[in-house]
C-alpha positions as CSV (number, residue, x, y, z in Angstrom):
1,M,0.0,0.0,0.0
2,S,1.4,3.4,-0.9
3,Q,1.9,6.2,1.6
4,P,-0.3,9.4,1.5
5,V,1.4,12.4,-0.1
6,Q,1.4,15.6,1.9
7,L,2.2,19.0,0.4
8,V,2.6,22.5,1.7
9,V,2.4,25.0,-1.1
10,M,3.5,28.6,-0.5
11,I,1.8,31.1,-2.9
12,T,2.5,34.8,-3.2
13,T,0.4,37.0,-5.4
14,L,1.3,40.3,-7.1
15,P,0.7,43.2,-4.7
16,G,-3.0,43.8,-4.2
17,R,-4.1,40.6,-6.1
18,G,-4.7,38.3,-3.2
19,S,-8.4,38.4,-3.7
20,E,-8.0,36.9,-7.1
21,Q,-6.1,34.0,-5.6
22,A,-8.8,33.5,-3.0
23,A,-11.6,33.6,-5.7
24,A,-9.8,31.2,-8.0
25,F,-9.4,28.8,-5.0
26,E,-13.1,29.1,-4.1
27,R,-14.1,28.0,-7.6
28,L,-11.5,25.2,-7.8
29,A,-11.7,23.7,-4.3
30,P,-15.0,21.8,-4.6
31,I,-13.9,20.2,-7.8
32,V,-10.5,19.2,-6.4
33,R,-12.0,17.9,-3.1
34,A,-14.3,15.6,-5.2
35,E,-11.3,14.0,-7.0
36,P,-10.5,10.4,-6.2
37,G,-7.8,10.2,-3.6
38,C,-8.1,13.8,-2.3
39,L,-7.8,13.8,1.5
40,Q,-7.3,17.5,2.1
41,Y,-7.2,20.7,0.0
42,D,-7.3,23.8,2.1
43,L,-6.0,27.4,1.4
44,H,-5.0,29.7,4.3
45,R,-4.0,33.3,4.1
46,V,-0.8,34.2,6.0
47,S,-1.7,36.4,9.0
48,G,-1.2,40.1,8.2
49,E,-0.1,39.4,4.6
50,P,-3.1,39.6,2.2
51,D,-1.0,38.5,-0.8
52,R,0.5,35.4,0.8
53,F,-1.1,32.0,1.1
54,V,-0.4,28.5,2.2
55,L,-2.2,25.6,0.5
56,I,-2.3,22.3,2.4
57,E,-2.8,19.2,0.3
58,R,-3.0,15.5,1.2
59,W,-3.4,12.8,-1.4
60,E,-4.1,9.1,-0.9
61,S,-1.1,8.2,-3.2
62,E,1.4,9.4,-5.7
63,A,-1.0,8.1,-8.4
64,A,-3.8,10.3,-7.1
65,L,-1.6,13.4,-7.0
66,A,-0.4,12.7,-10.5
67,A,-3.9,12.3,-11.8
68,H,-4.9,15.5,-10.0
69,D,-2.0,17.4,-11.7
70,A,-3.2,16.2,-15.1
71,T,-6.9,17.1,-14.8
72,P,-8.2,19.7,-17.2
73,H,-9.3,22.0,-14.3
74,M,-5.8,22.0,-12.9
75,V,-4.1,22.6,-16.3
76,E,-6.5,25.5,-16.8
77,A,-5.8,26.9,-13.3
78,D,-2.1,26.6,-13.7
79,A,-2.3,28.5,-17.0
80,A,-4.4,31.3,-15.5
81,S,-2.4,31.8,-12.2
82,P,0.5,33.8,-13.7
83,A,-1.9,36.7,-14.2
84,F,-2.1,37.3,-10.5
85,R,0.8,35.4,-8.9
86,A,4.2,37.0,-8.2
87,G,6.0,33.8,-9.3
88,P,5.8,30.1,-9.2
89,A,4.5,28.5,-6.0
90,E,7.0,26.9,-3.7
91,V,6.0,23.2,-3.1
92,V,7.3,21.4,0.0
93,R,6.7,17.7,0.2
94,L,6.5,16.3,3.8
95,V,7.7,12.9,4.9
96,A,5.0,10.5,5.9
97,E,6.0,10.1,9.5
98,P,5.9,13.1,11.9
99,V,9.1,13.7,13.9
100,A,8.7,12.6,17.5
C-alpha cells in the first residue's frame, strides 16, 4: 500500500491581487476535493499578509496526485495563475511520519 502524499504549497500574489487567488481557489476547491484520492485541499491566508497564502494538500497516493495534476481544471488553473501570482508557487513535500 502506498503512503499518503502531503504537500505544503506557498503562494505569493502580485501586490493587491490576493483576492484573485482566493476567488480562484473558491471556484476550484469543490472540484478538487471531489477528485478520487483527495484527502485535504485547504487554502490559508498568511496572517497580516493579504497577498501570501499556504495551501495544504493531502493525497491518498502518488498516483492520485499525478492524476490531479493532469486534470483539465488544474491545467487551466495553472495557465491562469501567472496573471495574479508573483511567481511560481513553492511546493514542500512532507515525509509520511511526523518527527517525534
